[in-house]
N, C-alpha and C positions, 0 to 999 in steps of 0.2 A: 582740548578738543582735538587738536592736530595730533597730540601724542596718542590720543585714543584711536584716531583713525589709522595712524601708522601701525600701532599694535594689532588691529583688526587685520590690516593687510598682510602682516607678517604671520599671523595665525592662519590666514586664508592660504598663504603659499605653503606652509607647512602642512596644512590639512590636505591639499592636493598632492603634496610630495609623499605623504604617507599612504594615500589611497591610490597612487599611481599604479602600483603593481597589480592591484585588483582591477582597476580600469583597463589596463593593457591586457590583462588575462581575460576579461570579459569581452573586450572587442576582438581580440585575436582568436580566442578558443571557444567563444559562445555565439556573439552576435554575427561575427564573420561566417562561420560555418552555417549558421541557420539562414542567412541571405543566400549563401552559395547553394544549399540544399533546395531553397524555395525556387531558385532559377533552374537548377538541374531537375527538379520535379516536372518542369515543362519541356524536358528534352528527352532524347532516347540515349542519353550517355551510358556507355558500358565500361568506362574507365580506361579503355585502351584507345579508342578512336574520337574524333572530334564530336562534340555534342550538337545534335541537330534539334532546333526548336520545333516542337509539335503541339504546343498549346496545352489544352486541358485533356489531351488524348489519354494520358496516364490515369488521371482521376476518373474519366468516364469508363475506361476498361476495368478499373477496380470494382465498380458497382454494378457493371452491365454484363461483363464477360469473364469475370474472374470468380469461379465457383470456390477456389481455395481461399480467397480472401474473405468471402462471405462465411465460409466455414471457421475460419480463424477468428473472425469478428464474433461469431455465436459462441465459440468456445471461451473466448475472453470474457464475454459478458456473463457467461454461466459461472465462470471462476469468480469474477468480481462481485457479482450480485449474491454469492454465497458467502465468500470469505470476508467480505467487508462487514455486514451485519453480525455474522457468527463470531468473528474476532473481537468486535466490540462487546458484544454480550458475554463472550468467554472472558474477556479481560476484566469486565466489571465483576462478574461472579467470582473470579479468582482473587480480585482485589478484596472484596467483601470477606472471603475466607482468610486471607493473609493480613488482615487487620484485626483479627480476633486475638485476644490475649491468651495465647496458648504457648506452652513450653516448647522451645526449639523452633520458634516461628522464623528466625533468621536463616535457619538451615532450608526450610521450605521455600523461602523467597529466593534463595541462591539456586535452588534446584529448578525453579520455574524459569529462572532467567538464562541458565546455562545453554539452552538450545540456540540462543541468539549469538553466542560466542563461537559457535561451530560454523565454519564456512558452508554456505548453502550448497555448494558442489558435494562436499562430503555428506551432508545430510541426505541429498538426494540418492547418492550411492547406498546409504544405509537403508533407505526407503526401498530401494530396488531390491535389496536382499530380504527385507521383511515382508514384502508382498510378491516375492518369487512364487511361482506356482508350484513347484516341486519341494523346495526346502524352506521356504518362507515360514516365519513364526506365525503369521496370521492364518495361514491355511493349516498348519499343524495344530493350532488351537482349535480351529473349527472342526477338525477331525475328531477331536475328543468327544464332540457331540454328534458325531456321526454324519456331519456335512461334508459333501464332496468338495475337493479342492476347486477354488475359483480362479479364473485366469484374470487376475487383477490388472495386469499391465498389458494384456493383449485383447481385452474386450473393450469395445468402444464406449460402453456406458460405465464400466468400473474405473477405467483408467482417469476419467474426469474426477470421480470422487476421491481418488488417491491423490491427485494433484491438490484438491481442495483441502484434504486432511493435512497434507504436507504444508500447505500455506498456513493452516491454523497453528501448525507446531511451532511457528515463529512468532507467536503472540507475545513473547516475553518483553519485547521493546516497548510496545504500547502498555503493557502491564506495568512496567517500571514507572513510566511517566505518570500513569494513573494512580499507582500507589503513592508516589511522592506527592501528587496533588491532594490525595485523601489525608495524608499525614499533616498537611498544612492547614486543614480546616480547623477554625477556633474551637477549642474544647467546650467553651461556654455555651456554644449553641446546642451541643449534645446534652449538656446539663440542664439547660433550659427546657429541651424537649423531654428529657426524663422526668422532670418535675411535673410536666403536663400530662405524663402517663404514656409517652410514645416508646414503643419498643425498638430493639436494634434494627430490625427490618424496616420499620417505618421511618427510622431516623436516616437510614441508608438512602431510602427512596426520596425523601423529602428535604434532606439536608445535605447529604454527601453529594449525591448526584448532580443537583442544581450547582452546587459550589464548585465541582470539578468539571462542569460542562465546557469551560474554555479549553481544558486539556482534552476532553473527549472530542471536541470539535477539531482540534489539531490532529489527534489520532485518525479521525474520519477522513480528513483531507489527504494525509499521507497514505492512508490505507487505500483510498481510491486511486491515488496516483501509482502506487506500487502495484496494485492488482491489475491495472490496465496496461502495465508494462511487464508482466510476469514473463520470464524467459527460462531460467535455469531449471526449474522443476520439470518442465515438459521436455526440455532438451536432454537432460541426463536420463530421465526415466525411459525415454524412448530412443536413446542413442541418436538423436537428430533425425529420426525416420517418421515419427509421429503417427505410426500405424496403430490400430487399424482405422481406415476410413478417415485419416487426418483427425481423429478424435482428440489428440492432444496438441494440435497445431494452434499456437497463439499467435496474435498479431506481431509480437516482437520477433518470434521464431520465423515467421514468414518474411519479415523485413530482413532479418539475417540471411535467410535463404536466398532472396531474391538479389542481395547485394553482393554477398561473398561467395556464393555457390553458382548462381546463374549469372553473375556479373551484370544485371540489369539495375544498374545504379540509379539511373533517372526514375525508373518505376519504383525502386526502393525509397528514394526521397519523397515521392508522392505518398507512399504508404506511411512513411515518418510523419509527414504533415497530417495525414489523416488521424493517426494516433494522437498527436499533439492537439488537433482540434477536439476530439472526443474527450481527452482529459481536461481540457479547459472548459468544455461544455458542462460536465458534471461538476466540476470544482466550482463554477460560477452558480450553478443551482444550489449547492450546499451553501455558498457564501451569501447568496441572496435570501435563503431561508433560515439563515443562523439565528436571526433575532426570535424565532419561534421556539428554539430549544437551548440557547446558550444564555446563561444567567451569571451575574456577578454577586459578590458578597453583599454589596449594599442592597440589591433587590431582593435577596434572600432574607436579609434582616428586616426589611421593610415589610415583606410578606408575614414574617413571624410576628411582627408587632401588630399588623392588621388582624391576623388570626387571634392574638390574645385579647385584643379589644372586643371582638365579637364573641 
């Protein structure tokens, strides 16, 4: 017994020794800055002078007197509420196509994943030229059908759709995870469904999607977090100006502008915490409702047995 207790103590010491780098990094580079930003969000700190405590004045100003923040909030929600469901649907549709037994399928899978490997800044520059008013390939293609060139990057309604389309261009990462999950679905479930007369579409809807729902749930959470923190697309496409009428201004862009251009770091910290709270709020909603749409293999098999019994 004493020998066992001694062994447990040794293992405990080694455990803390090996996780010490992570613990130090967490407290120094994550928790410490978070606590500091929470304090500075209650001040008027500009990074050069001493911070003066002003209470919740920054938060009150954000929602009552800052029209640019409200504009960035609306733009971010527009982007998130479109890209999140569309990317989920698109990844599922592409997964369905990429699981077909077709010659050269490995080549197509590689092609769909390649955009993820390209740096987002480079992709944004490519989209800048694709949607260029004078020489962009999109306007040139529309010209074939007699449609006048559209000002994609300088129209406050069109620029939002360009950013959304660019967000969907990066669907390859979620597609890869979904495809891997689909390939892990037991083949006997498909064979059993085929014997019962279910076609490929019905099998995908009633077997594949329920069994890969945990991966879809993960993709949903990460998509929400990433979409609410979108930055590069709007910054590069508008060269950091966000015109016209701040149509491309996102919350993360506004945070960067307030902190490193206007040097209102206290105000930027308050904005950062608002973004954090919004992300946590929507993530909690998805977590609390996950039991409605996340299923596991045992539940699906149980449902199949019940269906056969009836």
